[in-house]
Phi, psi and omega in degrees: 000191186295144175234123178247129174251123177242121178246132185206172170290163175299137178224185179288165174303314178304312170308309179305307178314305183296319175297341175271323190281313185298313177295323177305315182293320182291318176298322175301307181301322177283317183253343187076005181292146182297148182301319181282005176248003177254130185250136169234134177228139179254126180247118181259128171253120179299150181307326178284001175241013186233131181225143168227128181071023178079013185241123181291151178303340185273347189288134179296337179266016180309317181310319186282306184290338182269002178065023179268358185282000000 
């Protein structure tokens, strides 16, 4: 059945819980798959191992090259 992968920076337990619950609900609505057959896994990547535009997430200038400014 459906498998959803979410890759993000580390967050709180509540954020992780919601990142598992909300996609599950959406997949259920769209596909009709039974809730217990929908798998969501959340992979957390530390900011120092995440880069956008060649700049690490821990870099003070991360916003500009990653277009988050």
